[in-house]
N, C-alpha and C positions, 0 to 999 in steps of 0.2 A: 365291367366292374368300375366303381367310383372310387377315386383316390383324392386325398388332400395333399396339397403341396404349398411351398412358400419359399421366399428368400430366407436368408439366415436370421434376420431380426423379426420376421413375420409381418413387416410393413406391406409386403405384396404377397397375398395369399389367394389360393384358388382351389376349386374342385375340378377334376377332369374325369371324364368317363372314357374307358378304353381297355383293351387287352394288350398289355405291354410285354412282349416276349423278345423284342429286338430294339436296337437303337442305332442311330447314325452317329458316327464320329466324323465330323466335317473338318476339313483342313483349310477353310477360308481364313483370311487374315484375322477375323474376329473370333470364330469358334476355336481356332488353334490356340489363341491366347487365353480364352476363358475356360476351355476344357469341358464343355457341356456334352451330354449324351442326349441326342434329340429323338423324339418320336412325334409323328404327325397325326393329328386328329382333325375332324371337321371343327371349325371355330365354335359352332354351337355346342360342342361337347366340353368346352372349357368355360367355367363361370368364375369370375372374380368374387371373392368373399370379403373384400375390402373396398373402400371407395376408389373409383377409377383415378382420382387425382393422386393416389399413392404411387402410381406407376409412372416411371420416366421412360422415355423412348429415344432410341438412337437408330439412325439409318446411315448407310454408306453405299458406295459404288452406284448402283442403278436406283437406289432408294425404293425398292419394291418390297422389302421386308422390314417390318417395324420390330426392332429388337428391344424388348421391354426389360427393364431392370429396376432395382430399388436404389433410390438416390441416397439412402442411409447406409446400407451395408454393401452395396455394389453388386449383389448377386443378380444374375439374369435368369429368371425362372421360365420364361416363355417368350415367343415371338409370334408375329402374325404376318400373313401374306396370302397369296392365292396360288392354287395349283395351276398347271398349264391349261386346264379347262375353265378357269375363272372362279372355281369354288374357293370360298374363304376357308383358310386352314390355320391351325395353331401348331407351332413347333414347341413342344414341351420339353424342358430340360429334366430328364428323368432323375438326375442327381438331386433335384429339389423335391422329390417325393420319397419321404423316409420309408414308407411301407414297401417300396420296390427293392427286391434283392438284386442289386446290380450284378452280382456274380452269376446269376441265372440267365442274363440277357445275351443274345447273340448280337455282337457288335459288327456292323457293316461300315467300312470306310467309304467316305464320299469325297470326291475331288470337287470342292467348292471354291477353288481359287479363281474361277471365272464369274462367281456370283457378284 
């Protein structure tokens, strides 16, 4: 299924294709503070619907994940990285997709403190 998502102000907007029935609640130092619920899809399943220059990026620790956010409203709708096999992945913040009923998701805790 295809969904539309965005930051709060709409400056960073995207479409993503996937079946979202579960999400990850990561406790790394960044995710813990921002409170996102993440779902991973192949990077080609996420398409920006705004110019790429609207997206700001932050990296930390090993600098292997590009955490993308809106410089205007501060919301972080997605990130990018690679899985252990080297496949490009997008970590979508399901809280940024209004059509997803968060109450129906299975939430899995992830210990990301070593990321």
